[in-house]
N, C-alpha and C positions, 0 to 999 in steps of 0.2 A: 404345246403349250400347254400340261403336262408338265411338264419346268417349271416355266413362270410359273405356276399355281404353288408347288412344290419349293419353289426358291423363294416364293414374298411367304409359303406358312411357313419355314424355317425363318426369315429375318422377322417373322413378327415375333415368334416364337423367343427369339432371340434380344428381343426388345424388351417382353413382358420379362421375362430373366433375368433384365439387364435392372427396368425398374424396380421391382424386386430387390433388389441385391442394396440401392443404392436407397432405397424408402428404409430397410433395414439400419442404416447406421444409426443410431442413438447420440442425439446432438449434446456436447458437454453441458459439465453439472457448471453452473458459474455464480464468482462470489463476492460480497460487499464486505468488507472488515462493519461490527456491529455499530452502533452507528450513536451517540450520547445523543440528545436535545439541547435544540441549538440554547446557546446563553444569550441573553439579550446584551448591547455592551453598555454600559457605565454613562449614565449625567452625563458627570464632569470629569471623563477621563484623566489620569495623571499621565499619562502619556500615551505614546501609542507604535505597538510594535506588527513591525509589517513579516510573513513568512513567506519565506520563497518554497517555491514547488522541490522536491527534496531530490540532488542526484544519484540517481542509483549504481552501483553498482552492473556490467552489461549484463550479467548474465539474472540479474533481478525485472530489470528493463522488456519481461515477455509478459503473455497472455496467459500464461500457466503457474500453479503454484510451483513452487519453488522447494525440493528434496532433499536433506544430503543424506543422500546412503549410508557414506561412512565419512571416515578423515579427512577421504578428496573426490567423493565420488559427488555430481551434480545430479538432479533426475528434474525435469520441466515436464509435471504431468498435462496430458492430452485431455484427456477426460474429467478436469478441475481446473479450471479457467477465473481470473477475475472478472468480473459482471463489466470493470473501469478501467483505464489506466489505475495500477497500484502506487504511484509518485498521485492521483490527485487524490486518489483515499487516504493516503497518510498525511497530506498535507489538511485536508480538510479534519480528517481527527486530529490531527495535533491543534490548530487553530480553534477547534469547543473545546480542548481541553486548557491549552492556556489560556482561555477564557475564563472559568473555570476555576480556575489555581490562582490564577492573577484578577482578583475579581476587577480593581482599579485601574487595569487597561486595558485602550484598546487592544483586538489580537484583530486583524487583518490581513487578507490577502495581499503579497506585492507585486502594487501596479506600478508604483512609482507617484503617489498622488497625495501623500505622506508625507511631504515637503521634511519638517523634522523630526522621523519617528526612525526606531533605530528598526532593521532589520535583522531574521536571522533566516540564517544558511544554514542547511545539512548536510551532509553526504551519507546515505546508507550504503553498508558494503558488508548489511549480510540482513539479510529477512527469511526466516523460511524455517522449513518444520526438519528435525532431524532424527539421529535414528536412533537415538536413545529418548525421547518421545516426550520429547522441548523443542520449544519455537521458541527462534531465538532472533535480535534483532542487533546491527551493534553500525555505530562507524562516529562522524564526529559535528558538532555542530560550531558554531560560531555567530558569536553577536557583534556585529558592526555598528556606529553611530553613521550620523547623516550626511557625513564626508567620507564614509566611508575605509573609518577610521577603525582598526581591531578592538572592539572594546575584550573580547572571549573566546577561548577556544578548547574543547573541553569534546573529552572522546567520550561516548555511550554503550551502555551496554543492560541488558535485558534479557532472562530466560522465563521463561513459562512452562510449566509440567501442566500435559495434555489430560483433559479430565476421562478420555476416552480414545479408541480409535475411532478415524476416519478425517475425513474434510471438514465436515463442519464444524470439527473439535479443535483439528487445527489452525481455522481461521477465526478461531473463537478467541484459541490461545495467542497467535500473534495477536489477534486486535489487542491482549491483554496486554503484552510482552510494551509494543508499544503505546501503548495507555502508559506504563511506568517510567520510558523516555523521556514522558512529554512530565507527569509530574517530576523528574530529574533537570531537565530543562528550566521551570518554574525554581525550584526550589534554589537553582543557583542565582539568576535573575534575584531572586529577592533575596538573594544571601549578596549580590556584587550591587546589590542599591543602584541598578543604572536608571532609578526611574524618579 
């Protein structure tokens, strides 16, 4: 009987110890890109631009924020993660910025319901913090007409210096870099007079 009581007590102690260890794990911090206020659609748009969700390089399509530690080493943060898929956040931020920059164009999510729309597609090769204190993004974008003919194909890149150390500063700087990309694309669309 004493053996069973001692055995029971040691099991109970082990359970308490394990639950204490499990409860001391700190959940990761989660981040969203800074967002603009929604811009209302123009009353009489001169055209419609559909924005597809960007295709991300495989190493970016993860929960953790990516840091580039040197010229070849990348690390996904475990304690600092995106609150929502980074692809969705990038698409939403891009649509908001393009709506602001191209005020006469209706900018929408690409769902196939706009038959005469032009479609913007992006491939993102970089979207990370870098060891030299910069938030970098790069890739390419293409613009296609309603018949899927290629109208434009361009590369993009942007860098923003972090104002201070830490992941909140990195996320803000990545947001700024993405805003610069949106501005580059808007300028090219205006120059090309596609609408």
